[in-house]
Each structure stands twice: as structure tokens, then as C-alpha cells.
PDB file with one MODEL, atoms N, CA, C and O in Angstrom:
MODEL        1
ATOM      1  N   PHE A   1     -92.115  54.227   6.234  1.00  0.00           N
ATOM      2  CA  PHE A   1     -92.157  55.105   5.080  1.00  0.00           C
ATOM      3  C   PHE A   1     -93.050  56.302   5.369  1.00  0.00           C
ATOM      4  O   PHE A   1     -94.098  56.181   6.002  1.00  0.00           O
ATOM      5  N   GLU A   2     -92.612  57.447   4.893  1.00  0.00           N
ATOM      6  CA  GLU A   2     -93.397  58.666   5.023  1.00  0.00           C
ATOM      7  C   GLU A   2     -94.321  58.783   3.815  1.00  0.00           C
ATOM      8  O   GLU A   2     -93.853  58.678   2.682  1.00  0.00           O
ATOM      9  N   PRO A   3     -95.622  58.999   4.024  1.00  0.00           N
ATOM     10  CA  PRO A   3     -96.559  59.025   2.908  1.00  0.00           C
ATOM     11  C   PRO A   3     -96.331  60.160   1.914  1.00  0.00           C
ATOM     12  O   PRO A   3     -96.670  60.014   0.740  1.00  0.00           O
ATOM     13  N   ARG A   4     -95.775  61.266   2.341  1.00  0.00           N
ATOM     14  CA  ARG A   4     -95.602  62.415   1.442  1.00  0.00           C
ATOM     15  C   ARG A   4     -94.314  62.360   0.630  1.00  0.00           C
ATOM     16  O   ARG A   4     -94.104  63.184  -0.260  1.00  0.00           O
ATOM     17  N   MET A   5     -93.469  61.411   0.929  1.00  0.00           N
ATOM     18  CA  MET A   5     -92.191  61.283   0.227  1.00  0.00           C
ATOM     19  C   MET A   5     -92.302  60.218  -0.854  1.00  0.00           C
ATOM     20  O   MET A   5     -93.094  59.282  -0.743  1.00  0.00           O
ATOM     21  N   SER A   6     -91.492  60.374  -1.910  1.00  0.00           N
ATOM     22  CA  SER A   6     -91.471  59.353  -2.956  1.00  0.00           C
ATOM     23  C   SER A   6     -90.812  58.083  -2.415  1.00  0.00           C
ATOM     24  O   SER A   6     -90.164  58.108  -1.368  1.00  0.00           O
ATOM     25  N   ILE A   7     -90.980  56.995  -3.125  1.00  0.00           N
ATOM     26  CA  ILE A   7     -90.403  55.721  -2.688  1.00  0.00           C
ATOM     27  C   ILE A   7     -88.892  55.833  -2.579  1.00  0.00           C
ATOM     28  O   ILE A   7     -88.312  55.414  -1.577  1.00  0.00           O
ATOM     29  N   ILE A   8     -88.246  56.391  -3.597  1.00  0.00           N
ATOM     30  CA  ILE A   8     -86.779  56.481  -3.576  1.00  0.00           C
ATOM     31  C   ILE A   8     -86.304  57.398  -2.452  1.00  0.00           C
ATOM     32  O   ILE A   8     -85.269  57.129  -1.843  1.00  0.00           O
ATOM     33  N   GLU A   9     -87.035  58.475  -2.163  1.00  0.00           N
ATOM     34  CA  GLU A   9     -86.665  59.348  -1.043  1.00  0.00           C
ATOM     35  C   GLU A   9     -86.774  58.595   0.283  1.00  0.00           C
ATOM     36  O   GLU A   9     -85.926  58.763   1.160  1.00  0.00           O
ATOM     37  N   ASN A  10     -87.795  57.781   0.434  1.00  0.00           N
ATOM     38  CA  ASN A  10     -87.945  56.961   1.638  1.00  0.00           C
ATOM     39  C   ASN A  10     -86.817  55.953   1.766  1.00  0.00           C
ATOM     40  O   ASN A  10     -86.304  55.731   2.862  1.00  0.00           O
ATOM     41  N   ILE A  11     -86.426  55.341   0.656  1.00  0.00           N
ATOM     42  CA  ILE A  11     -85.327  54.372   0.670  1.00  0.00           C
ATOM     43  C   ILE A  11     -84.035  55.054   1.097  1.00  0.00           C
ATOM     44  O   ILE A  11     -83.328  54.562   1.976  1.00  0.00           O
ATOM     45  N   ILE A  12     -83.729  56.186   0.475  1.00  0.00           N
ATOM     46  CA  ILE A  12     -82.498  56.920   0.796  1.00  0.00           C
ATOM     47  C   ILE A  12     -82.512  57.366   2.251  1.00  0.00           C
ATOM     48  O   ILE A  12     -81.516  57.211   2.958  1.00  0.00           O
ATOM     49  N   ASP A  13     -83.626  57.915   2.702  1.00  0.00           N
ATOM     50  CA  ASP A  13     -83.735  58.365   4.091  1.00  0.00           C
ATOM     51  C   ASP A  13     -83.546  57.204   5.062  1.00  0.00           C
ATOM     52  O   ASP A  13     -82.867  57.347   6.078  1.00  0.00           O
ATOM     53  N   GLY A  14     -84.140  56.066   4.752  1.00  0.00           N
ATOM     54  CA  GLY A  14     -84.003  54.894   5.615  1.00  0.00           C
ATOM     55  C   GLY A  14     -82.574  54.403   5.712  1.00  0.00           C
ATOM     56  O   GLY A  14     -82.111  54.037   6.792  1.00  0.00           O
ATOM     57  N   ILE A  15     -81.874  54.392   4.593  1.00  0.00           N
ATOM     58  CA  ILE A  15     -80.489  53.916   4.580  1.00  0.00           C
ATOM     59  C   ILE A  15     -79.564  54.903   5.283  1.00  0.00           C
ATOM     60  O   ILE A  15     -78.703  54.496   6.062  1.00  0.00           O
ATOM     61  N   TYR A  16     -79.735  56.196   5.015  1.00  0.00           N
ATOM     62  CA  TYR A  16     -78.839  57.185   5.602  1.00  0.00           C
ATOM     63  C   TYR A  16     -79.143  57.486   7.068  1.00  0.00           C
ATOM     64  O   TYR A  16     -78.285  58.020   7.772  1.00  0.00           O
ATOM     65  N   SER A  17     -80.341  57.156   7.542  1.00  0.00           N
ATOM     66  CA  SER A  17     -80.664  57.430   8.943  1.00  0.00           C
ATOM     67  C   SER A  17     -80.264  56.280   9.869  1.00  0.00           C
ATOM     68  O   SER A  17     -80.427  56.384  11.085  1.00  0.00           O
ATOM     69  N   ASN A  18     -79.749  55.203   9.317  1.00  0.00           N
ATOM     70  CA  ASN A  18     -79.289  54.065  10.116  1.00  0.00           C
ATOM     71  C   ASN A  18     -77.785  53.896   9.981  1.00  0.00           C
ATOM     72  O   ASN A  18     -77.201  54.236   8.952  1.00  0.00           O
ATOM     73  N   ARG A  19     -77.175  53.378  11.011  1.00  0.00           N
ATOM     74  CA  ARG A  19     -75.730  53.182  10.978  1.00  0.00           C
ATOM     75  C   ARG A  19     -75.330  52.011  10.110  1.00  0.00           C
ATOM     76  O   ARG A  19     -74.258  52.023   9.505  1.00  0.00           O
ATOM     77  N   LYS A  20     -76.184  50.994  10.039  1.00  0.00           N
ATOM     78  CA  LYS A  20     -75.860  49.790   9.270  1.00  0.00           C
ATOM     79  C   LYS A  20     -77.056  49.382   8.429  1.00  0.00           C
ATOM     80  O   LYS A  20     -78.208  49.615   8.795  1.00  0.00           O
ATOM     81  N   THR A  21     -76.758  48.771   7.301  1.00  0.00           N
ATOM     82  CA  THR A  21     -77.802  48.252   6.419  1.00  0.00           C
ATOM     83  C   THR A  21     -77.458  46.818   6.065  1.00  0.00           C
ATOM     84  O   THR A  21     -76.334  46.524   5.657  1.00  0.00           O
ATOM     85  N   ILE A  22     -78.416  45.932   6.220  1.00  0.00           N
ATOM     86  CA  ILE A  22     -78.227  44.531   5.853  1.00  0.00           C
ATOM     87  C   ILE A  22     -79.116  44.245   4.650  1.00  0.00           C
ATOM     88  O   ILE A  22     -80.319  44.503   4.678  1.00  0.00           O
ATOM     89  N   CYS A  23     -78.518  43.713   3.602  1.00  0.00           N
ATOM     90  CA  CYS A  23     -79.274  43.361   2.395  1.00  0.00           C
ATOM     91  C   CYS A  23     -79.193  41.860   2.181  1.00  0.00           C
ATOM     92  O   CYS A  23     -78.106  41.290   2.088  1.00  0.00           O
ATOM     93  N   LEU A  24     -80.343  41.234   2.105  1.00  0.00           N
ATOM     94  CA  LEU A  24     -80.424  39.823   1.753  1.00  0.00           C
ATOM     95  C   LEU A  24     -80.804  39.783   0.278  1.00  0.00           C
ATOM     96  O   LEU A  24     -81.935  40.099  -0.092  1.00  0.00           O
ATOM     97  N   ILE A  25     -79.857  39.397  -0.549  1.00  0.00           N
ATOM     98  CA  ILE A  25     -80.037  39.500  -1.995  1.00  0.00           C
ATOM     99  C   ILE A  25     -80.330  38.124  -2.585  1.00  0.00           C
ATOM    100  O   ILE A  25     -79.561  37.179  -2.415  1.00  0.00           O
ATOM    101  N   THR A  26     -81.455  38.037  -3.278  1.00  0.00           N
ATOM    102  CA  THR A  26     -81.839  36.817  -3.983  1.00  0.00           C
ATOM    103  C   THR A  26     -82.074  37.174  -5.451  1.00  0.00           C
ATOM    104  O   THR A  26     -82.088  38.350  -5.813  1.00  0.00           O
ATOM    105  N   ARG A  27     -82.255  36.179  -6.276  1.00  0.00           N
ATOM    106  CA  ARG A  27     -82.530  36.433  -7.698  1.00  0.00           C
ATOM    107  C   ARG A  27     -83.818  37.235  -7.873  1.00  0.00           C
ATOM    108  O   ARG A  27     -83.869  38.173  -8.669  1.00  0.00           O
ATOM    109  N   ASN A  28     -84.841  36.867  -7.138  1.00  0.00           N
ATOM    110  CA  ASN A  28     -86.111  37.593  -7.239  1.00  0.00           C
ATOM    111  C   ASN A  28     -85.986  39.025  -6.731  1.00  0.00           C
ATOM    112  O   ASN A  28     -86.613  39.935  -7.273  1.00  0.00           O
ATOM    113  N   TYR A  29     -85.185  39.223  -5.704  1.00  0.00           N
ATOM    114  CA  TYR A  29     -84.961  40.566  -5.173  1.00  0.00           C
ATOM    115  C   TYR A  29     -84.365  41.459  -6.248  1.00  0.00           C
ATOM    116  O   TYR A  29     -84.797  42.599  -6.418  1.00  0.00           O
ATOM    117  N   LEU A  30     -83.380  40.952  -6.973  1.00  0.00           N
ATOM    118  CA  LEU A  30     -82.710  41.755  -7.988  1.00  0.00           C
ATOM    119  C   LEU A  30     -83.556  41.983  -9.236  1.00  0.00           C
ATOM    120  O   LEU A  30     -83.222  42.843 -10.051  1.00  0.00           O
ATOM    121  N   LYS A  31     -84.630  41.241  -9.401  1.00  0.00           N
ATOM    122  CA  LYS A  31     -85.529  41.468 -10.539  1.00  0.00           C
ATOM    123  C   LYS A  31     -86.340  42.748 -10.368  1.00  0.00           C
ATOM    124  O   LYS A  31     -86.846  43.302 -11.344  1.00  0.00           O
ATOM    125  N   SER A  32     -86.461  43.210  -9.143  1.00  0.00           N
ATOM    126  CA  SER A  32     -87.221  44.423  -8.849  1.00  0.00           C
ATOM    127  C   SER A  32     -86.331  45.652  -9.011  1.00  0.00           C
ATOM    128  O   SER A  32     -85.227  45.699  -8.470  1.00  0.00           O
ATOM    129  N   ASN A  33     -86.813  46.643  -9.755  1.00  0.00           N
ATOM    130  CA  ASN A  33     -86.046  47.886  -9.916  1.00  0.00           C
ATOM    131  C   ASN A  33     -85.870  48.607  -8.587  1.00  0.00           C
ATOM    132  O   ASN A  33     -84.810  49.178  -8.332  1.00  0.00           O
ATOM    133  N   TRP A  34     -86.904  48.590  -7.727  1.00  0.00           N
ATOM    134  CA  TRP A  34     -86.801  49.262  -6.434  1.00  0.00           C
ATOM    135  C   TRP A  34     -85.754  48.593  -5.555  1.00  0.00           C
ATOM    136  O   TRP A  34     -84.980  49.270  -4.878  1.00  0.00           O
ATOM    137  N   CYS A  35     -85.730  47.282  -5.566  1.00  0.00           N
ATOM    138  CA  CYS A  35     -84.761  46.557  -4.746  1.00  0.00           C
ATOM    139  C   CYS A  35     -83.339  46.785  -5.243  1.00  0.00           C
ATOM    140  O   CYS A  35     -82.415  46.933  -4.444  1.00  0.00           O
ATOM    141  N   SER A  36     -83.166  46.814  -6.541  1.00  0.00           N
ATOM    142  CA  SER A  36     -81.843  47.109  -7.101  1.00  0.00           C
ATOM    143  C   SER A  36     -81.402  48.515  -6.705  1.00  0.00           C
ATOM    144  O   SER A  36     -80.225  48.745  -6.427  1.00  0.00           O
ATOM    145  N   SER A  37     -82.344  49.449  -6.680  1.00  0.00           N
ATOM    146  CA  SER A  37     -82.027  50.817  -6.260  1.00  0.00           C
ATOM    147  C   SER A  37     -81.601  50.853  -4.801  1.00  0.00           C
ATOM    148  O   SER A  37     -80.691  51.597  -4.438  1.00  0.00           O
ATOM    149  N   GLU A  38     -82.256  50.052  -3.958  1.00  0.00           N
ATOM    150  CA  GLU A  38     -81.875  49.992  -2.541  1.00  0.00           C
ATOM    151  C   GLU A  38     -80.431  49.537  -2.387  1.00  0.00           C
ATOM    152  O   GLU A  38     -79.672  50.122  -1.613  1.00  0.00           O
ATOM    153  N   VAL A  39     -80.052  48.506  -3.113  1.00  0.00           N
ATOM    154  CA  VAL A  39     -78.682  47.991  -3.043  1.00  0.00           C
ATOM    155  C   VAL A  39     -77.706  49.047  -3.543  1.00  0.00           C
ATOM    156  O   VAL A  39     -76.637  49.229  -2.960  1.00  0.00           O
ATOM    157  N   GLN A  40     -78.059  49.733  -4.603  1.00  0.00           N
ATOM    158  CA  GLN A  40     -77.180  50.762  -5.160  1.00  0.00           C
ATOM    159  C   GLN A  40     -76.978  51.903  -4.161  1.00  0.00           C
ATOM    160  O   GLN A  40     -75.848  52.348  -3.957  1.00  0.00           O
ATOM    161  N   VAL A  41     -78.043  52.376  -3.543  1.00  0.00           N
ATOM    162  CA  VAL A  41     -77.934  53.456  -2.557  1.00  0.00           C
ATOM    163  C   VAL A  41     -77.114  52.997  -1.356  1.00  0.00           C
ATOM    164  O   VAL A  41     -76.275  53.748  -0.857  1.00  0.00           O
ATOM    165  N   ALA A  42     -77.346  51.784  -0.889  1.00  0.00           N
ATOM    166  CA  ALA A  42     -76.578  51.257   0.243  1.00  0.00           C
ATOM    167  C   ALA A  42     -75.101  51.148  -0.113  1.00  0.00           C
ATOM    168  O   ALA A  42     -74.242  51.408   0.730  1.00  0.00           O
ATOM    169  N   SER A  43     -74.795  50.765  -1.355  1.00  0.00           N
ATOM    170  CA  SER A  43     -73.397  50.679  -1.796  1.00  0.00           C
ATOM    171  C   SER A  43     -72.749  52.053  -1.809  1.00  0.00           C
ATOM    172  O   SER A  43     -71.603  52.199  -1.385  1.00  0.00           O
ATOM    173  N   PHE A  44     -73.466  53.061  -2.288  1.00  0.00           N
ATOM    174  CA  PHE A  44     -72.930  54.423  -2.294  1.00  0.00           C
ATOM    175  C   PHE A  44     -72.685  54.906  -0.873  1.00  0.00           C
ATOM    176  O   PHE A  44     -71.733  55.643  -0.618  1.00  0.00           O
ATOM    177  N   ARG A  45     -73.542  54.491   0.047  1.00  0.00           N
ATOM    178  CA  ARG A  45     -73.419  54.892   1.454  1.00  0.00           C
ATOM    179  C   ARG A  45     -72.107  54.391   2.060  1.00  0.00           C
ATOM    180  O   ARG A  45     -71.554  55.029   2.955  1.00  0.00           O
ATOM    181  N   LEU A  46     -71.613  53.260   1.578  1.00  0.00           N
ATOM    182  CA  LEU A  46     -70.343  52.722   2.078  1.00  0.00           C
ATOM    183  C   LEU A  46     -69.191  53.693   1.877  1.00  0.00           C
ATOM    184  O   LEU A  46     -68.262  53.739   2.684  1.00  0.00           O
ATOM    185  N   PHE A  47     -69.251  54.466   0.803  1.00  0.00           N
ATOM    186  CA  PHE A  47     -68.135  55.334   0.438  1.00  0.00           C
ATOM    187  C   PHE A  47     -68.338  56.782   0.857  1.00  0.00           C
ATOM    188  O   PHE A  47     -67.520  57.641   0.526  1.00  0.00           O
ATOM    189  N   ASP A  48     -69.416  57.064   1.579  1.00  0.00           N
ATOM    190  CA  ASP A  48     -69.663  58.425   2.085  1.00  0.00           C
ATOM    191  C   ASP A  48     -68.793  58.748   3.263  1.00  0.00           C
ATOM    192  O   ASP A  48     -68.874  59.849   3.807  1.00  0.00           O
TER     193      ASP A  48
ENDMDL
END
């Protein structure tokens, strides 16, 4: 993570700068808003 970037910007940058993203989804993972955002961004990346 880059310290000067927001969390969501770091998440988006991390997902878009890699060719593949693996998400291990658990109930506790989905309780977190940040984790849900990661899954959503990764899903959007599939259709880019």
C-alpha cells in the first residue's frame, strides 16, 4: 500500500496492476466494508 493514497485507491491499484486476483471469501470477510469493496472492484475488473 502507498501511504499517500486512500485505502480504496490502493485496493483498485492493486487489483488493476495484477493480471489475476484470488479472493478467499468467508462470512467474516464479507462483514467488512473494505473487503466487500475489494470483491466488488475485482468483479468489475472481470468485465474490463
